[in-house]
N, C-alpha and C positions, 0 to 999 in steps of 0.2 A: 465472436464479438458484434452485438450491436450497434457499438458507436465505433470511433475513429478511438486509437489510445492517446493518452495523455503524453505528451514529449517532454522529457527533463525541463526544458526553456519553457513548456506551457504555463502561464499565469495562473491557470485552475492549480496546479500542484505548489506554486508560490504562493499563494495565499494561505496555504494550512498552518495553523498554528500550532505548536506544541501540545497543545492541550487535545488538538480534533486531533495530530496524529496518534497518541498515546490510545483514544478513542478508535481510532480505523485500524490500529494495530491489535486490538482487542478483537473487534470483528473479525480480521485476518486470520486469528488464533482460532477464534470459533466456527468459521465457516472452513476451514483449511482442515481441521481435525476430523469432518465425514468423509475429508479425502486423503487423509494419511498426511497433510502436510504438516509439520512441525517446524514453528521457529521459538524453541522457547526463551531463545536469548536475543530475539529481536525487539529493538527497543529505537527511541528517536535519540539521534546524535548528535553530531557535530554539521555544521554547514560548510559546504561549497558552492562557490561562487554565489553566495547570499542564499541560497535552497538547502532547506532542510535535510538530513538524511538519516536512511533509515539502517538500522545495524543488523543486516541478516544478509551484510556482503557490503561491498561500497556501491548500496542502491539508493538514488533519488527516488522523492515521495513520488515521482510519477510511476514507477515500479510499483508501489506498492498501492496506488489507483488503480493500477491495471490489472495488478492479481485480483484485488477484490471486484471488479467488474467482471475477469472469467470466473470468478468464484459464484458470485450473486447468479451471475448467467447461468451457470451448472445448477444452483439450486432451485433458480426456478424455471428449469425443464426437467427437474427430478420429479 
């Protein structure tokens, strides 16, 4: 990873809107396919402590952002 991971309480994760999360999930689906990562049922879910959760398990938005960053790094290095 070329930068520090996003922590669950990081303001960058808390500033994401539901529409932005949906767009990020679309990118996760697209980038993840080439690496065999499939989350067909992943979607923006409820909130916990005021933070949106992403439903591919009880994951905070920071997990989505970190996964995308890793996939982008892999895609860039290919």
